[in-house]
C-alpha positions as CSV (number, residue, x, y, z in Angstrom):
1,M,5.4,-3.2,7.1
2,P,6.9,-3.7,10.5
3,V,4.9,-5.4,13.2
4,K,3.6,-2.9,15.8
5,A,5.0,-3.5,19.3
6,E,1.5,-4.1,20.7
7,H,0.8,-6.8,18.0
8,K,4.0,-8.8,18.5
9,P,2.5,-11.3,20.9
10,F,0.2,-12.4,18.1
11,Y,3.0,-13.3,15.7
12,P,4.9,-16.6,15.8
13,W,8.6,-16.8,16.3
14,D,9.1,-17.9,12.7
15,W,7.1,-15.0,11.2
16,S,10.1,-14.0,8.9
17,R,10.1,-17.5,7.5
18,L,6.4,-17.4,6.7
19,V,6.8,-14.0,5.0
20,R,9.6,-15.4,2.8
21,A,7.3,-18.3,1.8
22,V,4.6,-15.8,0.9
23,H,7.0,-13.8,-1.2
24,A,8.2,-16.9,-3.0
25,R,4.6,-18.0,-3.7
26,S,3.8,-14.6,-5.2
27,G,7.0,-14.3,-7.3
28,N,7.9,-11.3,-5.2
29,R,5.0,-9.3,-6.6
30,C,2.1,-7.6,-4.8
31,E,-0.9,-10.0,-5.3
32,V,-3.3,-7.1,-5.6
33,C,-1.6,-4.6,-8.0
34,G,1.3,-6.7,-9.3
35,V,4.1,-4.3,-8.4
36,P,7.5,-6.1,-7.9
37,D,9.3,-6.0,-4.5
38,G,12.2,-3.6,-4.4
39,A,11.1,-1.7,-7.6
40,R,11.3,2.1,-7.9
41,I,7.9,3.1,-9.2
42,R,5.6,6.1,-9.8
43,R,1.8,5.9,-9.4
44,R,-0.7,7.9,-11.4
45,F,-2.3,10.9,-9.6
46,D,-5.8,10.1,-11.0
47,N,-5.5,6.3,-10.4
48,P,-2.9,5.3,-7.8
49,G,-3.6,1.6,-8.6
50,V,-1.9,2.2,-12.0
51,W,1.9,2.3,-11.7
52,K,5.0,2.4,-13.9
53,L,8.6,1.7,-13.2
54,A,10.2,5.1,-12.5
55,T,12.6,4.6,-15.4
56,E,9.7,4.1,-17.8
57,V,7.9,7.4,-17.0
58,G,8.8,9.8,-19.9
59,A,9.1,13.6,-19.6
60,F,5.8,14.1,-21.5
61,E,3.7,12.1,-18.9
62,A,5.7,12.9,-15.8
63,A,3.1,15.5,-14.6
64,D,0.5,12.7,-14.4
65,F,2.6,10.6,-11.9
66,R,3.4,11.0,-8.3
67,D,7.0,11.1,-7.0
68,E,9.2,8.0,-7.2
69,I,8.8,5.5,-4.3
70,G,10.5,2.3,-3.4
71,V,8.3,-0.8,-3.0
72,V,8.4,-3.0,0.0
73,L,6.2,-6.1,0.2
74,S,4.5,-7.3,3.3
75,A,2.1,-10.1,4.3
76,A,-1.5,-9.1,5.0
77,H,-3.9,-11.4,6.8
78,R,-6.8,-12.2,4.4
79,D,-9.3,-12.6,7.3
80,H,-7.7,-9.7,9.3
81,R,-7.1,-12.0,12.3
82,L,-3.5,-11.4,13.5
83,E,-3.4,-14.9,15.1
84,N,-4.2,-16.8,11.9
85,H,-0.8,-17.4,10.2
86,G,-1.7,-20.2,7.8
87,L,0.0,-19.6,4.4
88,S,-3.4,-19.7,2.7
89,N,-4.5,-16.8,4.9
90,L,-1.5,-14.6,4.1
91,L,-1.6,-12.2,1.1
92,D,1.6,-10.7,-0.4
93,T,1.0,-6.9,-0.7
94,C,2.8,-3.7,-1.3
95,Q,2.4,-1.1,1.5
96,R,-0.4,0.8,-0.4
97,C,-2.5,-2.3,-1.0
98,H,-1.9,-3.6,2.5
99,V,-3.2,-0.3,4.0
100,L,-6.2,-0.3,1.7
101,Y,-6.9,-4.0,2.4
102,D,-6.8,-3.4,6.2
103,R,-8.8,-0.2,6.1
104,G,-11.5,-0.4,8.8
105,F,-9.8,-3.4,10.4
106,S,-6.6,-1.8,11.7
107,G,-6.0,-2.5,15.3
108,V,-8.8,-5.0,15.5
109,I,-7.4,-8.0,17.3
110,D,-8.8,-10.8,19.4
111,P,-8.4,-9.6,23.0
112,R,-7.7,-13.1,24.3
113,P,-4.0,-14.1,24.8
114,P,-2.5,-15.8,21.8
115,P,-2.4,-19.6,22.0
116,Y,0.9,-21.5,21.7
117,R,1.8,-21.5,18.0
118,T,3.3,-24.2,15.9
119,L,4.9,-24.0,12.5
120,G,2.6,-23.5,9.4
């Protein structure tokens, strides 16, 4: 998920490097639901946490699944603090799991100016 303009001051200059490291650690899979990055999937209507690759959904069960979507992984902050960029604090998530993980925390940031950031 792209970084919102108002949150950019809280992210380090090497954010893309950190995200790549998180993707490598997770094997390019969502660490919550296991969906692979870049896959074309369909999620069940009755349980969106259950997914199948779009090519594996047969005609008989197609009515039970939502429309096909593309998966894009992003890094979520485990502690919901935008200024905490330690790799152990970053969780590799698909967009659905990221939104659910951040529910209730979206837009909650420390109002103090971000400190000077170093690598790691």
